[in-house]
N, C-alpha and C positions, 0 to 999 in steps of 0.2 A: 567873269562874264556876267553877262546880263541874263536873268530868266527867259530861256527861248518860248516860253507860252505867252508872255505878255510883254518881254521886254525890246521891242524895237527900238525905242527911243531912246533906250538906258546904254549906257558904256559901260557900267560900272556895277560888277554884281553887289548884292545888299551886305550889310556889317552883319557878322555872324550874331550881335544881338539882336539885329532887325530880323534873320531869318527866326530866331526863336519867337521873338515876339508874335510875329507874323503869322505862323505857322499853325494849322490847327487840325493836322492830321489825325495825332493822338485821341481826339476827341471824336472830328467827326468821321472818321471811318467808318463807325457805327451806321453812316449813313448809306453803304456799297449797296445795299440791295435795290433801295430806292433812286439812287442816284442811276443805276443801270437801268432800272425799270422807264426812268423816266427819259433817259437818252433811247434807248429802244423804241417807245412811243413816238418822239421828237423825229427819229429816223425814218420812222415810217410814213409820218406825216410828211417829210420833205419829200420822200419818193413820190406818194401819193399826189402831190401836187406842182410835180414836174421841177422841182428846186434841184433834185441830184438824181442821178439814173440809179434806175433798177438794179444796177450791177453794183455800185457804191452803197446802196442800201442794204445789198445781202451782203456784202463784204464788214458793213458796220455792223451787222445784227451777230453774224457769226462771229466777230473780234469781240463784241461784249458778251456774249454766250460765254465765250471762254476764259475772258477774264473774271467772269462770276465763278464759274470751274475753280481758278486759280486761287482766288479769296477763300471760297468753300473750302476747299482743302489747304490751306494754309500755306500754300506756295506765292502768293501775292508778293511782291517784295514796297512797303510802303516806303515812299523816301520823304523826307521832311522838308526837302530845299523845293519838293514840288507843292510846298504848301497845304493842300486840302484833297479831299477826296476826289472833288470833281478832275483836279488837272494832275492826279497820281493815275485815275483811268483813263483820262484822255493820254498821256503820256504814253500809258503802256500801251495804249489801242493803235500809236501812232508804229510802236515799235512790231506791233504785231502784224497789222495790214498796210503799214505803208501812208503815204502821203491821203490817202481817202481818208483817213481818220480826222483832217484838218476840215472836212465837208460838214462834220457831226456839228457844229458849232454853228451853221447858218441859222442865221435868224433866231438867236439865242445868246444868253448872255449867262455867265456867271451868278446876276443877281437873280433871273427868275428859275434860275437852275436852282440854286439854294432852296429857295422859297419853295420851289415845289416839292423836291426833296423833302424839306423837315417838315410840311405838312404832310406829308403821307407816311412817316414815321410817326408824327403824334396820331393821326388818324388810324394807324396801327396799335399804338399803344393806347388809345383808348377801349379801342374792342378788346385788346389783352385784360387789363385792368377790369373791364366790366365783368368777364367771364370770372375775374378770380374772385369779385364781390362777390358773384353768385356761389361759387365754392365756398364759400364763408357765410352765406344767407342759409346757403340747405344746411350749414351745421348747426347754426343758430336754428332753426328752424325743428328738424328733428330734436333737439333740447327743449325747446320751447314745448312741444308737445308732450316729451316725456314726461316734463315738470310743469305742467299745467294744474296740478293743484299740492304743489311743493310748496308749502307756506314760507314765508321769509320776509323779514322788515321791510318795507318801501321809507327812504330818507326822504327828509329833506333838511337843507343846513347840516348833512350827516348826523341827525337825529333821527330817534327811530320816530316815525309819523303815522304811518296806516299800515296794516297787514296786507302784502301784493302774495304773488306767487313769481315763483323764479322763471316760468314760463313768460310771464307780463312782463319782467326785466328783462328778458333776453330777448322778446320781441320785440321790445324799444329799440334796439342797436338793429335789430332788422330791417326796421323801418328809415331808421339813420340812414343804414346802406343801400337803401333802397334810393333813397335822394341823392347819394353819392353816385349812384349808377346814371340817374336823370342827367344828373349836372355832366357829367362823362357824355351821356349822347346828345347831350346839348352841345356841347364845346364840338364833338365829331361833326354834327350837323352845320354850326355856323364855319368850320373851316373848311368844308369839304366843296370849295371853289378854287379851281386852278390859277396858278400865275404864269403858269408856263406859256408863253409867247409876248410876255411883255416887255421884254427882252432886258436892257438897262434900266429903263424906266419910260421911254416913250415909244413902245413897240416898235417895228420892225418894215420896211418898207419890201420885205420879201411875201409872196401871196399865200401865207401860213394859214393851216385850220388848225385855229386855237380850240374848235370845240371838238373835233377829231381826237385832239391830246387828252383833252379835259373825259370825254368819254371811255377812251382806252384805259388811263389811270384811274376811272372810279370816279372819276369827279361828278358833282351834280353840273356846274357849266362853270366857263371860266370867271374870272374875276375881271368886273367890268373897266375896273381904273386900272391905268397900266403903272402909274407911281404909287397907288396903294397897295398893289399887287407884290410888287419888288420889297416895299418898305415895312409893311403889317406884320408885326408880333404878336398883336393881342389875342390870337390864336394858342401862344404859347405862354403867355402870363394866365388866360383861363383857363388852360392845362394845368399848370403851377397851381393855381387858387384850387382845382376840383382834385388834386392830389395831398394838398395840404389840409382842406375841410375833411378830407377821407381819412389822413393820419391823425386829424384831431377826434375824431369819432373813436378811431382805434386807441388813442390814448387814453381816452375817457374810460372806455373799458378797460384798457391792461392796468388802469388805477385801481378801480373796483376787484379786478383779479389779485392785485397786490394785497389790497385791505381785507378782502375776505379768505385768501390762503396764511392772514397771518392769525398768530396763536391767540388774538384779543378777537377774534372774529371767528376762525374755523370751521367757515360756510363750506369752504372746498379744500381740495389736496391737490397741487400740481402734479403729474406724473414728473419721473426720474427724467423721462427726457425732455422734458420744457424747464427744470431747476438745475441748480447747481448749489455747490457745496462750499465750507467757508476752508481757508488755509489753515486758520488756529482754533473755530469753534467745532467740533466733528457734530453737535447737533443739529447744525444751521441747514435748512433747505430753503434757498434763495430763488424768487421768483424773476431772475435777471432777466428771461425772455422778456417778461411785461415789463421791466423798467427800462430797457433798451427801447421798445416801442415809445413806451411814452417819452424819452429824452429825442428819439431820431424823428420825432415833429417838429423839435426846434430846426432839423436840416431841413424839412419841409417849408419851414415860414421863412427860414433864411434864403431858400433859393427865390422861393415866389419876391421877396424884398430885392433879391440881388438883382434879376432881370427888370424889375418894376424902376429900379433907378437906372439902369443901361437905357432905357427908353423914354426916362423920363426929359423934356426938353430936346428929344433929338429930332433934328429937322429931315423933311421929307429929302432923298429919298433913301437909297442905300449909303451907310455910312459903316465904316470897319468896327465902329462899336457893335454892329450887329451880330460879329462872330462871336460875341461873348453869349448868344442866346441858347445855345445847345448842351452846354455840361451842365446847368442847372436842372434842365428838362430829364437828360438824361438821368442824371443822379436821383432826381424825384422820383421817378419810375421806377429804379431800380430800389430806392430806398421803401417805396410803397409796395411794390411788390414783395420785400422781404418780411414787411411788417403784416401784411395778409397771411403770409402763406405760415408764418409765428402764432398769429392770433389763431388762426384755423386748429393748429396743430395743438396748441394749449387749451382751448374750449372743447376741442373733441375729445381729449384725453383726461379732464379734470376727474376728480371724485367728488360727488355733490354728499355733503354730510344734512341730511333731509333732518335729522333729530335737534342738529344745532342750529340750522335754520329756523326751526317752528318754534325752539326757546326764544329764539331771539325776536321774532316775532311777537311774542307774548310779552316782552318786555318793554318799559316805556309806556304804559297806558295806551298802547297802540290802537286800543278798540275805544276812545275816548270819541274819536268822531262818530262813531256807529252808535254810542249811547245818547247824544245829542240827537242825531238823525233821528233814533228811536222816540226819543220824546217828542218831537216835532210832529212824525208821522201818526206816533198813537196816542198824543196827550192834547195835541193840537197848540203848544206852545211854541209861541215866535222863537224864529232860531238863534236869536240873540239872548234869551234869556235863558233857552235852552243849553249855549254855550255856558253860560254863567251856572247854572247848575250844573252841570258836567264839572266843569271846574273845581267846584265844592266836593265833589263827590271824588275825585282823583285825588284831593287834597287830605279826606280820609284814608284812602288807599294807601297815599303815601306816607302817612302817619302810624298806621298799621303795619306796613313794608308787606302790603300784598298786591296781587295783579287786581284789575277790575273784577275779572269773572271770579276772585276768590271772598269778595265782600259778601256778607250778609244782606238778605234782603232788606232788612231793617235798618241798617245801615245808609242804604240809599233813600229809603224812606222815609227816614227824618231830615232830608233835604228836599225829597219831592214826593209826598204822599200816592200819587197817580200812579208810581212806578209799578209793574206786576213781575211775578216771576217770570214772564216771556222774554223779559228785557237778558236774561242770562243767553238765549239762544243767538243773539247779535252778538255778545261778549267773548263768547268761546271761538275759538280757529279751529 
């Protein structure tokens, strides 16, 4: 038997494999809140525009509220043969209120319906992720202030470069996350136009009020072009990019946590809550949470690539390919949420070994640049010449196997006679 929801011209039922490949309910059931919100706004507008009666409108609202309660309580029976969340809800609505349910789809298509639901979900996801990022930023800010004088080596090429503080280092990630927040906020702002009322692709002859539904659903305004409204998914790719970039930033921090917690660095010790052991080596304490955050960035990148390939060369307007737009978005949201929580937990509970960090900050002739700058500022030596002089002094220290601040003044004066005892103020940390 054909599908009652759309099968008027069909005589035969779809093949079992066709049912499987066509169904998306296992994925898009996640849109149920947004679908009910969109339907309630649409029904209210139909009443206001005298397209359906007040009585039918009230029955629709009550039925939708009842369905929301059933889903919330776990009593709703999701059916694969009904394909998606939209048709599952509509079918249940007909069971509850009868033929009046058929009036809900007046002036609306699944094309603008799903685009509206998806935008509402992504908008909520942007807000959620922004709050999560702010939580991690709060942790980083607290630690940055606590360690604003904790010396550590700054690296370039993963080689000791110049002394910095742990506070400065962690604050860099605070700023990276700030940009992640603004990207999500920009994504939210761009997507906040309503597709509802575009119908299948060319609008509807019914006298609908798109401004009303847009306002009711918190959109800035309706989308101007109906063909664009039902086919645009750049908001989803932009959201996936935002997730990917934030994941990349978390992965960089995770890599540093992995290095810092190793015995070779010894800068930090992760709490037992955020570490695992070895099945054979009892001494091991592995930074598995950080390693998994580093790895999950691959999922985020893959999800972005997947949707980009779905959209590549896709003609206007709606094509069934667009059914593949949600799984990657949902997974990226879940993955990034997990990574943000794990990062926050690791950073908030890690123990910092200040002495080890300071010792490392003094290694590798890290104050050489300070020496060169001192020569420029105090002896008026051109920087390139100061750079060369400093290199010669470093070579002496390297030969003697000592730090720059452990050299004798006479060692430095044999390279540049103008150097005074004051130089050591710049070489000590």
